[in-house]
C-alpha positions, -999 to 999 in steps of 0.1 A, spaced: -81 -97 609 -56 -101 580 -67 -85 547 -72 -109 519 -50 -101 489 -69 -98 456 -53 -116 426 -34 -93 404 -47 -89 369 -22 -104 344 -8 -80 319 -10 -91 282 23 -105 271 42 -83 247 53 -96 214 91 -98 212 91 -76 181 72 -49 200 97 -50 228 126 -47 203 109 -17 187 104 0 220 141 -6 228 151 13 197 127 41 202 137 45 238 172 54 228 162 82 204 147 117 207 130 124 174 114 103 147 110 108 110 86 84 92 88 78 54 67 56 31 66 48 -6 58 76 -30 21 85 -34 12 68 -1 -20 47 0 -43 42 30 -22 15 45 9 37 43 -9 67 57 -24 49 87 9 31 95 28 63 95 2 80 117 2 50 141 39 48 145 42 85 152 14 82 178 33 54 196 66 73 197 49 105 209 27 89 236 52 63 249 84 84 248 73 120 242 93 121 210 91 148 184 79 132 151 73 140 115 58 122 85 76 130 52 58 120 20 70 118 -16 48 123 -46 12 133 -42 -19 121 -24 -39 115 -56 -68 92 -51 -99 110 -39 -105 86 -11 -69 90 2 -72 128 2 -105 125 21 -88 102 46 -59 126 52 -84 155 58 -109 136 79 -84 118 101 -61 148 105 -30 131 92 -2 156 95 24 153 68 52 173 51 65 170 15 97 150 17 118 176 -1 111 200 27 123 176 54 160 175 65 167 138 73 198 146 94 177 167 118 161 135 131 180 109 150 156 80 141 145 72 106 116 48 100 103 33 68 68 19 69 48 -1 43 78 -3 20 115 -14 21 148 -1 7 152 -12 -29 117 -7 -41 117 17 -71 87 37 -57 105 45 -25 128 75 -23 151 74 7 178 99 17 213 88 5 239 83 31 214 82 59 211 50 80 176 35 84 167 26 119 133 10 116 117 -10 88 80 -21 91 64 -38 61 43 -67 49 54 -69 13 77 -95 -3 113 -81 1 129 -66 -31 161 -80 -45 190 -63 -63 211 -32 -56 199 -10 -27 177 -37 -11 202 -46 16 188 -36 50 208 -31 81 182 -15 103 183 -16 141 147 -28 140 135 -49 110 100 -63 110 88 -77 76 59 -101 78 46 -113 44 19 -134 61 2 -102 74 -24 -85 53 -16 -49 61 12 -29 77 -16 -11 96 -22 -43 115 15 -46 125 15 -10 138 -18 -15 155 -3 -46 171 25 -25 186 -1 -1 200 -22 -30 215 9 -47 230 20 -15 247 -14 -4 259 -11 30 242 -45 46 237 -58 47 202 -78 79 196 -108 78 172 -92 94 142 -62 70 144 -86 40 149 -106 51 118 -74 54 98 -61 20 109 -94 4 101 -95 19 66 -59 9 60 -65 -27 70 -97 -30 50 -82 -16 18 -52 -39 18 -72 -70 28 -102 -64 6 -125 -58 35 -109 -88 54 -114 -112 24 -78 -118 14 -44 -124 30 -59 -121 65 -38 -132 94 -47 -136 131 -30 -102 137 -52 -86 111 -83 -100 128 -71 -89 163 -64 -53 154 -94 -50 131 -117 -62 159 -102 -37 183 -101 -5 161 -136 -10 146 -150 -6 182 -132 28 183 -136 41 148 -158 69 136 -181 52 110 -196 85 98 -161 96 88 -154 62 73 -185 66 51 -173 100 39 -139 85 30 -155 58 10 -178 82 -9 -157 113 -18 -166 138 -45 -150 128 -78 -138 152 -106 -152 150 -141 -119 137 -154 -125 105 -134 -156 97 -155 -139 106 -188 -110 82 -179 -135 56 -170 -152 58 -203 -119 54 -221 -112 23 -199 -145 6 -207 -139 12 -245 -105 -4 -243 -111 -36 -225 -99 -69 -240 -111 -102 -225 -94 -135 -228 -116 -161 -211 -114 -151 -174 -87 -125 -179 -93 -88 -185 -67 -65 -200 -73 -28 -201 -51 1 -214 -60 36 -203 -36 52 -227 -24 85 -211 -36 93 -176 -32 123 -154 -28 102 -123 -12 68 -117 -39 61 -91 -65 59 -118 -49 27 -131 -55 10 -97 -90 23 -94 -100 9 -128 -84 -25 -120 -104 -27 -88 -136 -19 -107 -130 -44 -135 -124 -73 -112 -161 -71 -103 -170 -82 -138 -189 -114 -136 -168 -146 -143 -135 -128 -144 -106 -137 -122 -76 -116 -132 -73 -80 -143 -42 -62 -157 -47 -25 -161 -21 -1 -174 -16 36 -182 11 61 -192 17 91 -170 44 113 -184 69 87 -198 63 62 -170 39 33 -176 20 21 -145 5 -14 -141 -20 -27 -115 -29 -64 -112 -58 -79 -93 -64 -116 -92 -85 -143 -76 -63 -171 -88 -44 -192 -64 -11 -178 -78 6 -149 -61 0 -115 -77 36 -105 -72 49 -135 -92 24 -128 -120 34 -92 -123 71 -101 -122 66 -124 -152 45 -98 -170 72 -71 -167 99 -96 -175 120 -84 -146 120 -48 -158 109 -17 -139 98 -18 -102 70 -37 -87 56 -50 -55 27 -67 -39 16 -102 -27 -15 -123 -25 -43 -109 -47 -29 -75 -57 2 -60 -71 14 -29 -88 45 -16 -106 58 8 -131 85 10 -158 101 41 -174 97 41 -212 124 57 -234 99 85 -243 62 93 -244 59 88 -281 27 70 -292 46 44 -312 68 36 -282 37 32 -260 20 8 -285 51 -13 -289 55 -16 -252 18 -25 -247 19 -53 -273 50 -68 -256 34 -65 -222 2 -82 -235 22 -111 -248 40 -115 -215 7 -113 -195 -10 -140 -217 21 -162 -214 22 -157 -176 -14 -168 -171 -15 -194 -199 -41 -177 -220 -21 -171 -253 -44 -193 -273 -77 -177 -262 -97 -155 -287 -101 -119 -277 -135 -104 -267 -147 -72 -251 -174 -54 -231 -190 -39 -262 -163 -13 -267 -134 -11 -291 -106 -37 -291 -74 -29 -310 
């Protein structure tokens, strides 16, 4: 009696971009992954995920080189709890690696420090591409999707397409990376974000995720927060906040996130001076793109990036003199008000001091 053949299970179709990435990786032996300076959760998770793919699929030696610092308390907790291995970029020799990948950023962004004279093999990002000198990309693999909410979703998509296992620490990191860049799946969410989010949340460690969300905070955090609340200016549904001098640029973004929760407010611009560099974070619930608003506010100066509901940037001032700072902030405020059409609105506050 002839044995009946069972139907073969169909393998999931692989995205063409995933196939192209695998082709590049298959021809290399070692991988160095870089992100923008002071990497955020989306950068950290993306770098961790791309390394995992290269190691598991091709047995490659890999490294994650980071520039700047891991400053936000949540980010430090994420690195520790998820076991994200990383090396300061100045201690990494780029020429020792035959494949160089850049994730969650692109050449030409001012907050991205790439080795000079070294070809970039892989670019994976979801931000609006920069323009100007240094932004030309000739990578063997170039995947930039501005319609995707998080680079973590793109890297997670590669893992799902290839069937590479996603261990719990990586799933937790990818889940946190996706949630931070999409506002807990409330903004800029694509089908890919939903697909990867649904998968990794089944694998993630929610006890670890809770600890990442609620890290211990230094006393300086609360001192800076007090300064922020005393220096809020409100123009109708717009909030402007100057933190003055800050010890960490990350505090600018944290305060912007907090102030957007103020009832009836739709846009927040928050700025602070660290050294002689002025950092700006923008959060908005308007229909206009945050990147475009920040570009107008900075009047084309400095470096900035973002899309959808959030953006950030920085500009180097001539010095850190108090008068220089005040002049710059007055100019920035005029630009912001013009960009959002609020120049004729009377200033108000949250009960603190307005200058």
